C-alpha positions in Angstrom: -10.5 -71.5 -111.0 -7.5 -72.3 -108.8 -4.6 -71.9 -111.2 -2.0 -74.7 -111.1 1.3 -74.8 -112.8 4.5 -76.8 -113.1 5.5 -79.6 -115.4 5.6 -82.4 -112.8 2.7 -83.5 -110.7 2.0 -85.8 -107.9 -0.1 -89.0 -108.1 -3.3 -87.3 -106.9 -3.0 -84.9 -109.9 -2.6 -87.9 -112.3 -5.6 -89.8 -110.9 -7.8 -86.7 -111.0 -6.8 -85.4 -114.4 -6.5 -88.5 -116.6 -8.7 -91.1 -118.2 -8.1 -94.4 -116.3 -8.4 -96.3 -119.6 -5.5 -94.5 -121.3 -3.5 -93.0 -118.5 -1.1 -90.3 -119.8 1.2 -88.0 -118.0 -0.3 -84.5 -117.8 1.8 -81.4 -117.4 -0.4 -79.8 -114.7 1.0 -76.8 -112.8 1.8 -77.7 -109.2 1.3 -74.6 -107.2 -0.7 -71.3 -107.4 0.1 -68.1 -109.2 -2.0 -65.2 -108.1 -4.0 -63.5 -110.8 -2.7 -65.5 -113.7 -5.5 -67.9 -114.5 -5.6 -67.0 -118.2 -1.8 -67.3 -118.6 -1.7 -70.7 -116.8 -4.6 -72.1 -118.9 -2.6 -71.3 -122.0 0.5 -72.8 -120.6 -1.4 -75.9 -119.4 -2.7 -76.6 -122.9 0.7 -76.1 -124.5 2.4 -78.3 -121.9 0.0 -81.2 -122.4 1.1 -81.6 -126.0 4.8 -81.8 -124.9 4.5 -83.9 -121.7 1.8 -86.4 -122.8 3.6 -89.8 -122.4 2.9 -93.3 -123.5 0.1 -95.1 -121.6 1.0 -96.2 -118.1 -0.8 -98.5 -115.7 -3.5 -96.9 -113.6 -1.8 -95.4 -110.6 -3.1 -95.6 -107.1 -1.4 -95.9 -103.7 -0.7 -99.5 -104.5 2.4 -101.2 -103.2 5.2 -100.9 -105.8 8.0 -103.3 -106.1 11.4 -101.9 -105.1 13.6 -101.1 -108.1 16.6 -103.5 -108.2 19.0 -100.6 -107.9 17.7 -100.1 -104.4 18.2 -103.7 -103.3 21.2 -105.8 -104.2 23.2 -108.5 -102.3 25.2 -107.7 -99.2 28.5 -108.0 -101.2 27.2 -106.2 -104.3 29.4 -103.2 -103.4 32.6 -105.4 -103.7 32.0 -106.5 -107.3 34.5 -106.0 -110.1 33.4 -105.0 -113.6 35.6 -106.1 -116.5 35.7 -104.4 -120.0 37.8 -106.6 -122.2 37.7 -109.0 -125.2 41.2 -110.3 -124.8 41.0 -113.7 -122.9 44.3 -113.0 -121.1 43.0 -109.8 -119.6 39.7 -111.4 -118.6 41.5 -114.3 -117.0 43.8 -112.0 -115.0 40.9 -110.0 -113.7 38.9 -113.1 -112.8 41.8 -114.7 -111.0 42.6 -111.6 -109.1 39.0 -111.2 -107.9 38.9 -114.9 -106.9 42.1 -114.6 -104.9 40.7 -111.7 -103.0 37.4 -113.6 -102.4 35.4 -111.0 -104.3 32.2 -111.9 -106.0 32.7 -113.3 -109.6 33.8 -110.5 -111.9 31.2 -109.3 -114.4 32.6 -109.3 -117.9 31.5 -106.9 -120.6 32.9 -106.7 -124.2 31.9 -103.2 -125.3 32.3 -99.7 -123.9 28.5 -99.2 -124.2 27.8 -102.3 -122.2 30.2 -101.3 -119.5 28.7 -97.8 -119.4 25.3 -99.3 -118.9 26.6 -101.1 -115.8 28.3 -97.9 -114.5 25.1 -95.8 -115.1 22.8 -98.3 -113.4 21.1 -97.3 -110.1 23.1 -98.0 -107.0 26.6 -97.4 -105.9 28.2 -99.1 -108.9 31.1 -101.6 -108.9 34.1 -101.1 -106.7 36.5 -101.4 -109.7 36.4 -101.3 -113.4 39.2 -103.4 -115.0 39.4 -102.0 -118.5 41.4 -102.9 -121.6 41.4 -99.5 -123.4 41.3 -101.3 -126.8 37.8 -102.6 -126.0 36.3 -99.3 -124.9 35.7 -98.0 -128.5 33.9 -94.7 -128.9 32.5 -94.9 -125.3 36.0 -94.2 -123.9 35.4 -90.5 -123.2 32.0 -91.2 -121.6 33.5 -93.9 -119.4 36.1 -91.5 -118.2 33.6 -88.7 -117.6 31.4 -91.1 -115.5 34.4 -92.4 -113.5 35.9 -89.0 -112.8 32.9 -87.6 -111.1 33.5 -86.9 -107.4 30.4 -88.9 -106.4 31.6 -92.2 -108.0 33.4 -94.8 -105.9 34.5 -97.0 -108.9 38.2 -97.0 -109.4 39.7 -97.6 -112.9 42.4 -100.1 -113.5 43.8 -100.3 -117.0 45.1 -103.7 -118.2 46.3 -104.7 -121.7 48.4 -107.3 -123.5 49.1 -104.7 -126.2 49.4 -101.2 -124.7 50.3 -99.8 -128.1 46.8 -100.5 -129.3 45.2 -98.5 -126.5 44.6 -94.8 -126.3 47.5 -92.3 -126.5 49.0 -91.3 -123.2 47.2 -94.1 -121.3 49.5 -96.5 -119.4 48.2 -100.0 -118.7 49.3 -102.9 -116.5 50.2 -106.2 -118.2 47.7 -109.0 -118.0 49.3 -110.4 -114.9 46.8 -111.5 -112.2 49.3 -110.7 -109.4 49.7 -107.1 -110.6 46.0 -106.8 -111.0 45.4 -108.2 -107.5 47.8 -105.6 -106.1 46.0 -102.8 -108.0 42.6 -104.0 -106.6 44.0 -103.5 -103.1 45.3 -99.9 -103.6 43.6 -97.3 -101.4 41.3 -94.7 -103.1 43.2 -91.5 -104.2 42.7 -88.4 -102.0 40.3 -85.8 -103.4 41.9 -82.8 -105.1 42.3 -79.6 -103.2 41.9 -76.0 -104.4 45.0 -74.7 -106.3 46.9 -71.7 -105.3 45.2 -68.4 -106.4 42.0 -70.4 -106.4 39.7 -67.6 -107.5 41.9 -66.8 -110.4 42.2 -70.5 -111.4 38.4 -70.8 -111.2 37.9 -67.6 -113.3 40.3 -69.1 -115.9 38.5 -72.4 -115.7 35.2 -70.7 -116.5 36.8 -69.0 -119.5 38.5 -72.1 -120.7 35.4 -74.4 -120.6 36.6 -76.5 -117.6 33.1 -76.4 -116.0 31.2 -79.5 -116.8 27.8 -80.7 -115.8 26.6 -84.0 -114.4 22.9 -84.9 -114.1 21.2 -86.8 -111.2 17.9 -88.3 -112.0 14.6 -87.9 -110.1 11.7 -90.4 -110.4 8.1 -90.4 -109.4 7.6 -92.8 -106.6 4.0 -93.8 -107.4 5.0 -95.5 -110.7 8.7 -95.1 -111.0 8.5 -92.8 -114.0 11.7 -90.7 -114.6 10.7 -87.0 -114.4 13.7 -84.7 -114.5 17.4 -84.4 -113.7 19.3 -82.0 -111.5 22.2 -80.2 -113.2 25.3 -80.3 -110.9 28.4 -78.3 -111.6 31.8 -80.0 -111.9 35.2 -78.4 -112.3 37.2 -80.7 -114.6 40.6 -79.3 -113.7 43.5 -81.4 -114.7 44.8 -83.7 -113.5 42.1 -84.3 -110.9 38.6 -82.8 -110.8 37.8 -80.6 -107.8 34.8 -81.4 -105.6 31.8 -79.0 -105.9 31.7 -78.8 -102.1 34.9 -76.8 -102.4 34.6 -74.8 -105.6 30.9 -73.8 -105.5 31.3 -71.9 -102.2 34.5 -70.4 -103.6 32.5 -69.0 -106.6 29.9 -67.5 -104.4 32.5 -65.9 -102.1 34.5 -64.4 -104.9 31.8 -63.0 -107.1 31.9 -65.8 -109.6 28.5 -67.3 -108.7 26.7 -65.7 -111.6 29.3 -66.8 -114.2 29.2 -70.3 -112.8 25.4 -70.4 -113.0 25.4 -69.1 -116.5 28.0 -71.7 -117.6 26.0 -74.5 -116.0 22.6 -73.4 -117.4 24.0 -72.9 -120.9 25.8 -76.2 -121.0 23.0 -78.2 -119.4 20.5 -76.8 -121.9 22.7 -77.7 -124.8 23.3 -81.2 -123.5 19.8 -82.1 -122.4 17.9 -80.6 -125.4 19.0 -83.4 -127.8 17.8 -86.0 -125.2 14.4 -84.5 -124.8 12.6 -86.3 -127.7 13.7 -89.7 -126.4 13.8 -89.3 -122.6 11.4 -86.5 -121.9 13.4 -85.4 -118.8 13.0 -81.9 -117.4 16.0 -80.0 -116.2 16.5 -78.5 -112.7 19.1 -75.8 -112.2 20.4 -74.6 -108.8 20.5 -70.8 -108.1 21.5 -69.0 -105.0 19.3 -66.3 -103.5 21.2 -63.3 -104.9 20.9 -64.6 -108.4 17.2 -65.5 -108.1 16.5 -61.9 -107.0 18.5 -60.2 -109.8 16.2 -58.2 -112.2 18.0 -59.5 -115.3 17.7 -63.2 -114.4 15.0 -63.9 -117.0 17.2 -62.2 -119.7 20.2 -64.4 -119.1 18.1 -67.5 -118.7 16.5 -66.8 -122.0 19.9 -66.4 -123.6 21.1 -69.7 -122.0 18.2 -71.6 -123.4 17.9 -69.9 -126.7 20.4 -71.9 -128.8 19.3 -75.2 -127.3 15.6 -74.9 -128.1 14.5 -75.8 -124.5 11.5 -73.8 -123.2 11.0 -72.4 -119.7 8.3 -75.0 -119.0 11.0 -77.7 -119.3 13.1 -76.1 -116.6 12.9 -75.9 -112.9 15.0 -73.5 -110.7 16.1 -74.6 -107.3 16.6 -72.0 -104.6 19.7 -73.2 -102.7 20.0 -72.8 -98.9 23.3 -70.9 -98.9 21.8 -67.5 -98.0 19.3 -66.2 -95.4 16.1 -64.8 -96.8 15.6 -61.5 -95.0 12.7 -60.1 -97.1 10.1 -62.7 -98.0 8.0 -60.2 -99.9 10.8 -59.5 -102.4 11.3 -63.3 -102.8 7.6 -63.8 -103.4 7.6 -61.3 -106.2 10.7 -62.9 -107.7 9.1 -66.4 -107.6 5.9 -65.1 -109.2 7.8 -63.4 -111.9 9.6 -66.6 -112.8 6.5 -68.7 -112.6 4.7 -66.3 -114.9 7.5 -66.7 -117.3 7.0 -70.4 -117.3 9.6 -71.7 -114.8 8.8 -74.0 -111.9 10.6 -72.8 -108.8 11.6 -75.2 -106.0 12.9 -74.7 -102.5 16.0 -76.9 -101.8 17.0 -78.8 -98.7 14.3 -78.5 -96.1 15.5 -80.0 -92.8 13.8 -80.8 -89.6 13.0 -77.7 -87.5 14.2 -75.6 -90.5 13.8 -71.9 -90.0 13.1 -71.6 -93.7 9.8 -73.5 -93.2 8.1 -70.1 -93.3 9.1 -69.9 -96.9 6.8 -72.8 -97.8 3.9 -70.3 -97.8 5.5 -68.7 -100.8 4.3 -69.8 -104.3 7.0 -72.5 -104.8 6.0 -75.4 -107.1 7.6 -77.7 -104.6 10.4 -78.4 -102.2 13.1 -80.9 -101.5 13.6 -82.8 -98.2 17.3 -82.7 -97.1 19.1 -86.0 -97.1 19.6 -85.7 -93.3 15.9 -85.7 -92.8 15.3 -88.5 -95.2 18.1 -90.7 -93.7 16.5 -90.3 -90.3 13.1 -91.7 -91.4 13.5 -95.4 -90.7 14.6 -95.0 -87.1 13.2 -91.6 -85.9 9.4 -91.2 -85.3 9.8 -87.4 -85.1 11.3 -87.3 -88.5 8.5 -89.4 -89.9 6.0 -87.1 -88.2 7.7 -84.0 -89.7 7.7 -85.4 -93.3 4.1 -86.5 -93.0 3.2 -82.9 -91.9 5.1 -81.4 -94.8 3.5 -83.7 -97.3 0.0 -82.8 -96.0 0.9 -79.1 -96.3 2.3 -79.6 -99.8 -0.7 -81.4 -101.1 -3.1 -78.8 -99.7 -1.1 -76.2 -101.7 -0.6 -78.3 -104.8 3.2 -78.6 -104.3 5.5 -81.5 -105.1 7.7 -83.0 -102.4 11.0 -84.5 -103.5 13.2 -86.7 -101.2 16.9 -86.4 -101.6 19.4 -89.0 -100.5 17.2 -92.1 -101.3 20.1 -94.5 -101.3 18.6 -97.9 -100.5 15.4 -99.9 -100.1 14.7 -98.8 -96.6 14.6 -95.1 -97.5 12.6 -95.8 -100.7 10.0 -97.7 -98.6 10.0 -95.0 -96.0 9.3 -92.0 -98.3 6.8 -94.0 -100.3 4.8 -94.8 -97.1 4.8 -91.2 -96.2 3.4 -90.1 -99.5 6.5 -88.2 -100.9 6.1 -87.7 -104.6 9.6 -87.8 -106.2 12.8 -89.5 -105.1 16.4 -88.6 -105.9 19.6 -90.4 -104.6 22.2 -93.0 -105.4 19.5 -95.7 -105.2 17.8 -94.1 -108.1 20.8 -92.8 -110.0 24.2 -91.2 -109.4 25.3 -88.0 -111.1 26.1 -88.9 -114.7 27.3 -87.2 -117.9 24.5 -86.6 -120.3 25.8 -89.3 -122.6 25.2 -91.9 -119.9 21.6 -90.9 -119.2 20.1 -93.2 -121.9 21.9 -96.1 -120.4 20.6 -95.1 -116.9 17.1 -94.7 -118.3 17.1 -98.2 -119.9 18.4 -99.8 -116.8 15.9 -98.0 -114.5 12.9 -98.6 -116.7 13.9 -102.2 -117.4 13.8 -102.9 -113.7 10.4 -101.4 -113.0 7.4 -103.7 -112.6 5.4 -104.0 -115.8 
């Protein structure tokens, strides 16, 4: 028997392994593990019980409608979202948007409703005009969503009774001219590293300043949400620092392991309570030096222990930050992790990538870099390369994931080429765990029935 393993599978696996009259998601392993047939058979039986989903339509290579998050009107990106119940605040927001010839403002009356708009697929509104008194218990989740470096939605606070808002929150009066001026303010500059950056990051790790955001991935064949990628965030007051700055800092200064442990522990704790409802797997990024460490399984076990998540619910992504000099050592490390139940992915494969030789190793799948995905509509050579990679992956039982799927053109391009999973702003932006149910409802509600 050719052993397969992994907890996500591509459409050919689903068609081959399920009853067409009652199609259910099977947790079939996607990739081979040498000499581990018995182990994989045991894992396969256990995983079916956890990953069996509700019946879905029979899946083939049929044309699938584009999710609404990937379409949208040409001026969709200019819209203003309003969270308020006070008529004066709503009127000020609507008048200001009209004067600037923006699309009509979308008015919500609860923090949960506003969060659903912010968590929906796509780029999100350009501004959120918010009366803090209307936010309710969703206030911290709104702030967490809006503070992410990937969001482009600016927050404008407006109130007729600032004393009824949240402590320490300054709001504009319900004056349409003041609101109009605020709508025209340029976006703030991103935060830079503080002085003594390594010390500040070490302190931040100790003080719990490292947060996690989650970017969803969906299966292209039927739109089913499959897993989320855990992304590190440094919530340093007063302005969060971009991961493009602090993650390389951590790796340069010997803090990479502490950062990975913090992310894995927090992600497991936040995603485990959502598992019964959303059935989303968790993908965690690891640099090469950590993936090769002999005690990796020990600290992963400790990170998952208190949450109740199991290895089969977790994928590990090997990032592209280091050169692989000994593929035999990496092969043994990947096999060790696979035998422990983890799926291992290769991140950010580009065109003419020297790391292409690593695809012969027993990875469960790999990700296409956004630069390759973005080139697909216009570049025949990019399409040829992706088609070749998909053929290789399917011959090996691997899953191919497209990153950077931001719009309808890219969704259509990767679908035509047979790519299995999609990730990008057109699917969902990085979100706090508390916003994932809202994203899920928005995404699933927009799928063809």
